[in-house]
PyMOL Python script that loads the backbone (N, CA, C, O; Angstrom):
from pymol import cmd

cmd.read_pdbstr("""\
ATOM      1  N   UNK A   1       0.843  -1.185   0.000  1.00  0.00           N
ATOM      2  CA  UNK A   1       0.000   0.000   0.000  1.00  0.00           C
ATOM      3  C   UNK A   1       0.885   1.244   0.000  1.00  0.00           C
ATOM      4  O   UNK A   1       1.855   1.316   0.755  1.00  0.00           O
ATOM      5  N   UNK A   2       0.568   2.189  -0.814  1.00  0.00           N
ATOM      6  CA  UNK A   2       1.324   3.417  -0.919  1.00  0.00           C
ATOM      7  C   UNK A   2       0.914   4.400   0.169  1.00  0.00           C
ATOM      8  O   UNK A   2      -0.260   4.495   0.527  1.00  0.00           O
ATOM      9  N   UNK A   3       1.872   5.113   0.678  1.00  0.00           N
ATOM     10  CA  UNK A   3       1.575   6.144   1.669  1.00  0.00           C
ATOM     11  C   UNK A   3       1.119   7.436   1.014  1.00  0.00           C
ATOM     12  O   UNK A   3       0.466   8.267   1.644  1.00  0.00           O
ATOM     13  N   UNK A   4       1.473   7.600  -0.269  1.00  0.00           N
ATOM     14  CA  UNK A   4       1.098   8.800  -1.000  1.00  0.00           C
ATOM     15  C   UNK A   4       0.086   8.418  -2.062  1.00  0.00           C
ATOM     16  O   UNK A   4       0.325   7.508  -2.856  1.00  0.00           O
ATOM     17  N   UNK A   5      -1.020   9.096  -2.078  1.00  0.00           N
ATOM     18  CA  UNK A   5      -2.024   8.838  -3.113  1.00  0.00           C
ATOM     19  C   UNK A   5      -2.315  10.139  -3.851  1.00  0.00           C
ATOM     20  O   UNK A   5      -2.452  11.201  -3.245  1.00  0.00           O
ATOM     21  N   UNK A   6      -2.405  10.032  -5.151  1.00  0.00           N
ATOM     22  CA  UNK A   6      -2.708  11.173  -6.006  1.00  0.00           C
ATOM     23  C   UNK A   6      -4.043  10.916  -6.677  1.00  0.00           C
ATOM     24  O   UNK A   6      -4.256   9.838  -7.231  1.00  0.00           O
ATOM     25  N   UNK A   7      -4.942  11.882  -6.636  1.00  0.00           N
ATOM     26  CA  UNK A   7      -6.220  11.684  -7.328  1.00  0.00           C
ATOM     27  C   UNK A   7      -6.003  11.397  -8.809  1.00  0.00           C
ATOM     28  O   UNK A   7      -5.126  11.993  -9.434  1.00  0.00           O
ATOM     29  N   UNK A   8      -6.786  10.500  -9.366  1.00  0.00           N
ATOM     30  CA  UNK A   8      -6.638  10.100 -10.770  1.00  0.00           C
ATOM     31  C   UNK A   8      -6.659  11.303 -11.702  1.00  0.00           C
ATOM     32  O   UNK A   8      -5.920  11.333 -12.686  1.00  0.00           O
ATOM     33  N   UNK A   9      -7.474  12.270 -11.415  1.00  0.00           N
ATOM     34  CA  UNK A   9      -7.580  13.449 -12.298  1.00  0.00           C
ATOM     35  C   UNK A   9      -6.283  14.265 -12.337  1.00  0.00           C
ATOM     36  O   UNK A   9      -6.085  15.055 -13.260  1.00  0.00           O
ATOM     37  N   UNK A  10      -5.400  14.086 -11.350  1.00  0.00           N
ATOM     38  CA  UNK A  10      -4.147  14.841 -11.293  1.00  0.00           C
ATOM     39  C   UNK A  10      -2.973  14.079 -11.896  1.00  0.00           C
ATOM     40  O   UNK A  10      -1.874  14.625 -11.997  1.00  0.00           O
ATOM     41  N   UNK A  11      -3.184  12.828 -12.299  1.00  0.00           N
ATOM     42  CA  UNK A  11      -2.110  12.023 -12.866  1.00  0.00           C
ATOM     43  C   UNK A  11      -1.832  12.412 -14.312  1.00  0.00           C
ATOM     44  O   UNK A  11      -2.734  12.831 -15.036  1.00  0.00           O
ATOM     45  N   UNK A  12      -0.570  12.268 -14.725  1.00  0.00           N
ATOM     46  CA  UNK A  12      -0.223  12.479 -16.130  1.00  0.00           C
ATOM     47  C   UNK A  12      -0.848  11.357 -16.959  1.00  0.00           C
ATOM     48  O   UNK A  12      -1.044  10.247 -16.464  1.00  0.00           O
ATOM     49  N   UNK A  13      -1.157  11.653 -18.211  1.00  0.00           N
ATOM     50  CA  UNK A  13      -1.761  10.670 -19.111  1.00  0.00           C
ATOM     51  C   UNK A  13      -0.840  10.462 -20.304  1.00  0.00           C
ATOM     52  O   UNK A  13      -0.331  11.424 -20.880  1.00  0.00           O
ATOM     53  N   UNK A  14      -0.627   9.203 -20.673  1.00  0.00           N
ATOM     54  CA  UNK A  14       0.195   8.856 -21.825  1.00  0.00           C
ATOM     55  C   UNK A  14      -0.506   9.268 -23.117  1.00  0.00           C
ATOM     56  O   UNK A  14      -1.687   8.979 -23.311  1.00  0.00           O
ATOM     57  N   UNK A  15       0.227   9.941 -23.994  1.00  0.00           N
ATOM     58  CA  UNK A  15      -0.330  10.355 -25.276  1.00  0.00           C
ATOM     59  C   UNK A  15      -0.497   9.211 -26.257  1.00  0.00           C
ATOM     60  O   UNK A  15      -1.205   9.353 -27.254  1.00  0.00           O
ATOM     61  N   UNK A  16       0.149   8.068 -25.991  1.00  0.00           N
ATOM     62  CA  UNK A  16       0.072   6.920 -26.882  1.00  0.00           C
ATOM     63  C   UNK A  16      -1.066   5.981 -26.513  1.00  0.00           C
ATOM     64  O   UNK A  16      -1.882   5.624 -27.363  1.00  0.00           O
ATOM     65  N   UNK A  17      -1.123   5.575 -25.224  1.00  0.00           N
ATOM     66  CA  UNK A  17      -2.117   4.564 -24.816  1.00  0.00           C
ATOM     67  C   UNK A  17      -3.190   5.104 -23.866  1.00  0.00           C
ATOM     68  O   UNK A  17      -4.111   4.376 -23.498  1.00  0.00           O
ATOM     69  N   UNK A  18      -3.078   6.370 -23.471  1.00  0.00           N
ATOM     70  CA  UNK A  18      -4.009   7.023 -22.534  1.00  0.00           C
ATOM     71  C   UNK A  18      -3.929   6.437 -21.125  1.00  0.00           C
ATOM     72  O   UNK A  18      -4.808   6.687 -20.300  1.00  0.00           O
ATOM     73  N   UNK A  19      -2.885   5.661 -20.844  1.00  0.00           N
ATOM     74  CA  UNK A  19      -2.692   5.133 -19.496  1.00  0.00           C
ATOM     75  C   UNK A  19      -2.286   6.231 -18.526  1.00  0.00           C
ATOM     76  O   UNK A  19      -1.780   7.277 -18.936  1.00  0.00           O
ATOM     77  N   UNK A  20      -2.510   5.988 -17.231  1.00  0.00           N
ATOM     78  CA  UNK A  20      -2.143   7.005 -16.251  1.00  0.00           C
ATOM     79  C   UNK A  20      -1.008   6.550 -15.328  1.00  0.00           C
ATOM     80  O   UNK A  20      -0.777   7.159 -14.284  1.00  0.00           O
ATOM     81  N   UNK A  21      -0.309   5.492 -15.707  1.00  0.00           N
ATOM     82  CA  UNK A  21       0.867   5.051 -14.955  1.00  0.00           C
ATOM     83  C   UNK A  21       2.101   5.645 -15.637  1.00  0.00           C
ATOM     84  O   UNK A  21       2.888   4.934 -16.263  1.00  0.00           O
ATOM     85  N   UNK A  22       2.250   6.958 -15.502  1.00  0.00           N
ATOM     86  CA  UNK A  22       3.294   7.711 -16.195  1.00  0.00           C
ATOM     87  C   UNK A  22       4.213   8.377 -15.171  1.00  0.00           C
ATOM     88  O   UNK A  22       3.753   8.998 -14.212  1.00  0.00           O
ATOM     89  N   UNK A  23       5.499   8.237 -15.392  1.00  0.00           N
ATOM     90  CA  UNK A  23       6.484   8.953 -14.592  1.00  0.00           C
ATOM     91  C   UNK A  23       6.925  10.162 -15.396  1.00  0.00           C
ATOM     92  O   UNK A  23       7.303  10.031 -16.559  1.00  0.00           O
ATOM     93  N   UNK A  24       6.880  11.343 -14.784  1.00  0.00           N
ATOM     94  CA  UNK A  24       7.305  12.566 -15.462  1.00  0.00           C
ATOM     95  C   UNK A  24       8.255  13.330 -14.551  1.00  0.00           C
ATOM     96  O   UNK A  24       7.951  13.589 -13.386  1.00  0.00           O
ATOM     97  N   UNK A  25       9.416  13.686 -15.106  1.00  0.00           N
ATOM     98  CA  UNK A  25      10.376  14.490 -14.353  1.00  0.00           C
ATOM     99  C   UNK A  25      10.975  15.547 -15.267  1.00  0.00           C
ATOM    100  O   UNK A  25      11.027  15.379 -16.485  1.00  0.00           O
ATOM    101  N   UNK A  26      11.425  16.635 -14.659  1.00  0.00           N
ATOM    102  CA  UNK A  26      12.145  17.673 -15.389  1.00  0.00           C
ATOM    103  C   UNK A  26      13.616  17.501 -15.066  1.00  0.00           C
ATOM    104  O   UNK A  26      13.999  17.364 -13.904  1.00  0.00           O
ATOM    105  N   UNK A  27      14.443  17.510 -16.116  1.00  0.00           N
ATOM    106  CA  UNK A  27      15.884  17.316 -15.955  1.00  0.00           C
ATOM    107  C   UNK A  27      16.635  18.490 -16.561  1.00  0.00           C
ATOM    108  O   UNK A  27      16.189  19.100 -17.533  1.00  0.00           O
ATOM    109  N   UNK A  28      17.776  18.793 -15.972  1.00  0.00           N
ATOM    110  CA  UNK A  28      18.695  19.754 -16.570  1.00  0.00           C
ATOM    111  C   UNK A  28      19.828  18.955 -17.190  1.00  0.00           C
ATOM    112  O   UNK A  28      20.541  18.229 -16.498  1.00  0.00           O
ATOM    113  N   UNK A  29      19.986  19.095 -18.497  1.00  0.00           N
ATOM    114  CA  UNK A  29      20.999  18.332 -19.224  1.00  0.00           C
ATOM    115  C   UNK A  29      22.363  19.008 -19.124  1.00  0.00           C
ATOM    116  O   UNK A  29      22.469  20.134 -18.636  1.00  0.00           O
ATOM    117  N   UNK A  30      23.389  18.328 -19.579  1.00  0.00           N
ATOM    118  CA  UNK A  30      24.766  18.806 -19.481  1.00  0.00           C
ATOM    119  C   UNK A  30      24.945  20.181 -20.114  1.00  0.00           C
ATOM    120  O   UNK A  30      25.737  20.984 -19.621  1.00  0.00           O
ATOM    121  N   UNK A  31      24.227  20.467 -21.194  1.00  0.00           N
ATOM    122  CA  UNK A  31      24.370  21.770 -21.853  1.00  0.00           C
ATOM    123  C   UNK A  31      23.610  22.880 -21.137  1.00  0.00           C
ATOM    124  O   UNK A  31      23.606  24.023 -21.594  1.00  0.00           O
ATOM    125  N   UNK A  32      22.958  22.547 -20.006  1.00  0.00           N
ATOM    126  CA  UNK A  32      22.236  23.541 -19.214  1.00  0.00           C
ATOM    127  C   UNK A  32      20.767  23.682 -19.569  1.00  0.00           C
ATOM    128  O   UNK A  32      20.039  24.414 -18.899  1.00  0.00           O
ATOM    129  N   UNK A  33      20.318  22.994 -20.612  1.00  0.00           N
ATOM    130  CA  UNK A  33      18.917  23.106 -21.013  1.00  0.00           C
ATOM    131  C   UNK A  33      18.035  22.212 -20.134  1.00  0.00           C
ATOM    132  O   UNK A  33      18.471  21.176 -19.632  1.00  0.00           O
ATOM    133  N   UNK A  34      16.807  22.639 -19.969  1.00  0.00           N
ATOM    134  CA  UNK A  34      15.832  21.916 -19.158  1.00  0.00           C
ATOM    135  C   UNK A  34      14.885  21.151 -20.089  1.00  0.00           C
ATOM    136  O   UNK A  34      14.349  21.723 -21.038  1.00  0.00           O
ATOM    137  N   UNK A  35      14.681  19.856 -19.815  1.00  0.00           N
ATOM    138  CA  UNK A  35      13.769  19.041 -20.607  1.00  0.00           C
ATOM    139  C   UNK A  35      12.825  18.283 -19.681  1.00  0.00           C
ATOM    140  O   UNK A  35      13.174  17.959 -18.546  1.00  0.00           O
ATOM    141  N   UNK A  36      11.640  18.009 -20.180  1.00  0.00           N
ATOM    142  CA  UNK A  36      10.654  17.216 -19.447  1.00  0.00           C
ATOM    143  C   UNK A  36      10.670  15.812 -20.026  1.00  0.00           C
ATOM    144  O   UNK A  36      10.439  15.623 -21.220  1.00  0.00           O
ATOM    145  N   UNK A  37      10.945  14.819 -19.168  1.00  0.00           N
ATOM    146  CA  UNK A  37      10.986  13.422 -19.575  1.00  0.00           C
ATOM    147  C   UNK A  37       9.741  12.726 -19.045  1.00  0.00           C
ATOM    148  O   UNK A  37       9.363  12.917 -17.889  1.00  0.00           O
ATOM    149  N   UNK A  38       9.103  11.921 -19.888  1.00  0.00           N
ATOM    150  CA  UNK A  38       7.945  11.127 -19.479  1.00  0.00           C
ATOM    151  C   UNK A  38       8.133   9.693 -19.938  1.00  0.00           C
ATOM    152  O   UNK A  38       8.628   9.438 -21.036  1.00  0.00           O
ATOM    153  N   UNK A  39       7.732   8.756 -19.080  1.00  0.00           N
ATOM    154  CA  UNK A  39       7.824   7.336 -19.388  1.00  0.00           C
ATOM    155  C   UNK A  39       6.536   6.658 -18.945  1.00  0.00           C
ATOM    156  O   UNK A  39       6.130   6.776 -17.789  1.00  0.00           O
ATOM    157  N   UNK A  40       5.896   5.947 -19.869  1.00  0.00           N
ATOM    158  CA  UNK A  40       4.653   5.240 -19.567  1.00  0.00           C
ATOM    159  C   UNK A  40       4.983   3.812 -19.134  1.00  0.00           C
ATOM    160  O   UNK A  40       5.695   3.096 -19.837  1.00  0.00           O
ATOM    161  N   UNK A  41       4.471   3.409 -17.994  1.00  0.00           N
ATOM    162  CA  UNK A  41       4.717   2.059 -17.491  1.00  0.00           C
ATOM    163  C   UNK A  41       3.867   1.012 -18.211  1.00  0.00           C
ATOM    164  O   UNK A  41       4.198  -0.173 -18.190  1.00  0.00           O
ATOM    165  N   UNK A  42       2.791   1.435 -18.836  1.00  0.00           N
ATOM    166  CA  UNK A  42       1.905   0.489 -19.521  1.00  0.00           C
ATOM    167  C   UNK A  42       2.438   0.117 -20.908  1.00  0.00           C
ATOM    168  O   UNK A  42       2.559  -1.066 -21.226  1.00  0.00           O
ATOM    169  N   UNK A  43       2.755   1.116 -21.733  1.00  0.00           N
ATOM    170  CA  UNK A  43       3.179   0.832 -23.120  1.00  0.00           C
ATOM    171  C   UNK A  43       4.660   1.099 -23.360  1.00  0.00           C
ATOM    172  O   UNK A  43       5.164   0.861 -24.458  1.00  0.00           O
ATOM    173  N   UNK A  44       5.360   1.591 -22.343  1.00  0.00           N
ATOM    174  CA  UNK A  44       6.794   1.852 -22.385  1.00  0.00           C
ATOM    175  C   UNK A  44       7.211   2.971 -23.338  1.00  0.00           C
ATOM    176  O   UNK A  44       8.375   3.046 -23.730  1.00  0.00           O
ATOM    177  N   UNK A  45       6.276   3.835 -23.711  1.00  0.00           N
ATOM    178  CA  UNK A  45       6.611   5.000 -24.520  1.00  0.00           C
ATOM    179  C   UNK A  45       7.418   5.970 -23.672  1.00  0.00           C
ATOM    180  O   UNK A  45       7.083   6.215 -22.513  1.00  0.00           O
ATOM    181  N   UNK A  46       8.478   6.521 -24.248  1.00  0.00           N
ATOM    182  CA  UNK A  46       9.298   7.517 -23.575  1.00  0.00           C
ATOM    183  C   UNK A  46       9.347   8.755 -24.457  1.00  0.00           C
ATOM    184  O   UNK A  46       9.433   8.656 -25.681  1.00  0.00           O
ATOM    185  N   UNK A  47       9.292   9.917 -23.826  1.00  0.00           N
ATOM    186  CA  UNK A  47       9.352  11.144 -24.609  1.00  0.00           C
ATOM    187  C   UNK A  47      10.078  12.234 -23.839  1.00  0.00           C
ATOM    188  O   UNK A  47      10.115  12.238 -22.609  1.00  0.00           O
ATOM    189  N   UNK A  48      10.652  13.155 -24.596  1.00  0.00           N
ATOM    190  CA  UNK A  48      11.342  14.303 -24.034  1.00  0.00           C
ATOM    191  C   UNK A  48      10.759  15.531 -24.717  1.00  0.00           C
ATOM    192  O   UNK A  48      10.569  15.546 -25.933  1.00  0.00           O
ATOM    193  N   UNK A  49      10.476  16.564 -23.919  1.00  0.00           N
ATOM    194  CA  UNK A  49       9.958  17.825 -24.460  1.00  0.00           C
ATOM    195  C   UNK A  49      10.765  18.978 -23.894  1.00  0.00           C
ATOM    196  O   UNK A  49      11.219  18.952 -22.751  1.00  0.00           O
ATOM    197  N   UNK A  50      10.926  19.987 -24.729  1.00  0.00           N
ATOM    198  CA  UNK A  50      11.582  21.221 -24.306  1.00  0.00           C
ATOM    199  C   UNK A  50      10.730  22.373 -24.804  1.00  0.00           C
ATOM    200  O   UNK A  50      10.487  22.505 -26.004  1.00  0.00           O
ATOM    201  N   UNK A  51      10.277  23.205 -23.878  1.00  0.00           N
ATOM    202  CA  UNK A  51       9.393  24.329 -24.208  1.00  0.00           C
ATOM    203  C   UNK A  51       8.167  23.864 -24.992  1.00  0.00           C
ATOM    204  O   UNK A  51       7.715  24.548 -25.910  1.00  0.00           O
ATOM    205  N   UNK A  52       7.626  22.687 -24.621  1.00  0.00           N
ATOM    206  CA  UNK A  52       6.432  22.159 -25.260  1.00  0.00           C
ATOM    207  C   UNK A  52       6.664  21.445 -26.582  1.00  0.00           C
ATOM    208  O   UNK A  52       5.727  20.889 -27.155  1.00  0.00           O
ATOM    209  N   UNK A  53       7.908  21.453 -27.080  1.00  0.00           N
ATOM    210  CA  UNK A  53       8.234  20.790 -28.346  1.00  0.00           C
ATOM    211  C   UNK A  53       8.827  19.419 -28.073  1.00  0.00           C
ATOM    212  O   UNK A  53       9.658  19.260 -27.179  1.00  0.00           O
ATOM    213  N   UNK A  54       8.400  18.434 -28.842  1.00  0.00           N
ATOM    214  CA  UNK A  54       8.935  17.070 -28.726  1.00  0.00           C
ATOM    215  C   UNK A  54      10.371  17.041 -29.241  1.00  0.00           C
ATOM    216  O   UNK A  54      10.672  17.608 -30.291  1.00  0.00           O
ATOM    217  N   UNK A  55      11.259  16.375 -28.494  1.00  0.00           N
ATOM    218  CA  UNK A  55      12.647  16.201 -28.923  1.00  0.00           C
ATOM    219  C   UNK A  55      12.876  14.745 -29.280  1.00  0.00           C
ATOM    220  O   UNK A  55      12.340  13.853 -28.623  1.00  0.00           O
ATOM    221  N   UNK A  56      13.673  14.495 -30.322  1.00  0.00           N
ATOM    222  CA  UNK A  56      14.017  13.110 -30.627  1.00  0.00           C
ATOM    223  C   UNK A  56      15.215  12.714 -29.769  1.00  0.00           C
ATOM    224  O   UNK A  56      15.918  13.570 -29.234  1.00  0.00           O
ATOM    225  N   UNK A  57      15.436  11.418 -29.648  1.00  0.00           N
ATOM    226  CA  UNK A  57      16.473  10.902 -28.759  1.00  0.00           C
ATOM    227  C   UNK A  57      17.861  11.409 -29.140  1.00  0.00           C
ATOM    228  O   UNK A  57      18.682  11.650 -28.255  1.00  0.00           O
ATOM    229  N   UNK A  58      18.144  11.578 -30.432  1.00  0.00           N
ATOM    230  CA  UNK A  58      19.470  12.049 -30.833  1.00  0.00           C
ATOM    231  C   UNK A  58      19.716  13.477 -30.350  1.00  0.00           C
ATOM    232  O   UNK A  58      20.843  13.814 -29.987  1.00  0.00           O
ATOM    233  N   UNK A  59      18.690  14.316 -30.338  1.00  0.00           N
ATOM    234  CA  UNK A  59      18.823  15.681 -29.808  1.00  0.00           C
ATOM    235  C   UNK A  59      19.110  15.658 -28.313  1.00  0.00           C
ATOM    236  O   UNK A  59      19.961  16.400 -27.823  1.00  0.00           O
ATOM    237  N   UNK A  60      18.388  14.793 -27.588  1.00  0.00           N
ATOM    238  CA  UNK A  60      18.572  14.686 -26.142  1.00  0.00           C
ATOM    239  C   UNK A  60      19.990  14.202 -25.833  1.00  0.00           C
ATOM    240  O   UNK A  60      20.657  14.752 -24.957  1.00  0.00           O
ATOM    241  N   UNK A  61      20.442  13.187 -26.542  1.00  0.00           N
ATOM    242  CA  UNK A  61      21.784  12.659 -26.304  1.00  0.00           C
ATOM    243  C   UNK A  61      22.857  13.700 -26.619  1.00  0.00           C
ATOM    244  O   UNK A  61      23.860  13.791 -25.912  1.00  0.00           O
ATOM    245  N   UNK A  62      22.652  14.474 -27.665  1.00  0.00           N
ATOM    246  CA  UNK A  62      23.597  15.533 -28.006  1.00  0.00           C
ATOM    247  C   UNK A  62      23.673  16.592 -26.914  1.00  0.00           C
ATOM    248  O   UNK A  62      24.760  17.071 -26.594  1.00  0.00           O
ATOM    249  N   UNK A  63      22.531  16.963 -26.338  1.00  0.00           N
ATOM    250  CA  UNK A  63      22.484  17.951 -25.274  1.00  0.00           C
ATOM    251  C   UNK A  63      23.065  17.411 -23.970  1.00  0.00           C
ATOM    252  O   UNK A  63      23.552  18.180 -23.141  1.00  0.00           O
ATOM    253  N   UNK A  64      23.016  16.097 -23.789  1.00  0.00           N
ATOM    254  CA  UNK A  64      23.482  15.480 -22.549  1.00  0.00           C
ATOM    255  C   UNK A  64      24.948  15.060 -22.609  1.00  0.00           C
ATOM    256  O   UNK A  64      25.508  14.623 -21.603  1.00  0.00           O
ATOM    257  N   UNK A  65      25.566  15.187 -23.764  1.00  0.00           N
ATOM    258  CA  UNK A  65      26.941  14.721 -23.961  1.00  0.00           C
ATOM    259  C   UNK A  65      27.934  15.654 -23.281  1.00  0.00           C
ATOM    260  O   UNK A  65      27.830  16.878 -23.370  1.00  0.00           O
ATOM    261  N   UNK A  66      28.903  15.041 -22.599  1.00  0.00           N
ATOM    262  CA  UNK A  66      29.998  15.820 -22.017  1.00  0.00           C
ATOM    263  C   UNK A  66      31.061  16.023 -23.081  1.00  0.00           C
ATOM    264  O   UNK A  66      31.400  15.101 -23.823  1.00  0.00           O
ATOM    265  N   UNK A  67      31.574  17.222 -23.146  1.00  0.00           N
ATOM    266  CA  UNK A  67      32.624  17.535 -24.117  1.00  0.00           C
ATOM    267  C   UNK A  67      33.946  17.664 -23.383  1.00  0.00           C
ATOM    268  O   UNK A  67      34.056  18.385 -22.392  1.00  0.00           O
ATOM    269  N   UNK A  68      34.955  16.948 -23.887  1.00  0.00           N
ATOM    270  CA  UNK A  68      36.282  17.015 -23.283  1.00  0.00           C
ATOM    271  C   UNK A  68      36.955  18.311 -23.741  1.00  0.00           C
ATOM    272  O   UNK A  68      36.853  18.688 -24.908  1.00  0.00           O
ATOM    273  N   UNK A  69      37.641  18.988 -22.821  1.00  0.00           N
ATOM    274  CA  UNK A  69      38.358  20.191 -23.222  1.00  0.00           C
ATOM    275  C   UNK A  69      39.502  19.852 -24.181  1.00  0.00           C
ATOM    276  O   UNK A  69      40.126  18.797 -24.071  1.00  0.00           O
ATOM    277  N   UNK A  70      39.762  20.748 -25.105  1.00  0.00           N
ATOM    278  CA  UNK A  70      40.841  20.525 -26.069  1.00  0.00           C
ATOM    279  C   UNK A  70      42.178  20.530 -25.339  1.00  0.00           C
ATOM    280  O   UNK A  70      42.412  21.347 -24.448  1.00  0.00           O
ATOM    281  N   UNK A  71      43.032  19.625 -25.723  1.00  0.00           N
ATOM    282  CA  UNK A  71      44.354  19.510 -25.052  1.00  0.00           C
ATOM    283  C   UNK A  71      45.372  20.426 -25.662  1.00  0.00           C
ATOM    284  O   UNK A  71      46.521  20.453 -25.220  1.00  0.00           O
TER     285      UNK A  71
END
""", "prot")
cmd.dss("prot")
cmd.show_as("cartoon", "prot")
cmd.util.cbc("prot")
cmd.orient("prot")
């Protein structure tokens, strides 16, 4: 039994399957940009958004990449 309960109407909803078992977090990537990550536990859809725009995984990985200083 969970100690924390959230009303169903306040839960995030998956855009793919309409499920409400969604984890959503905001992350700051290595380049300093803020993105919203969502993962659906029902259909396993994952998405990243920045300023309301959907980002593809290659964009997210590029923003999260550490750059080595030039020697």
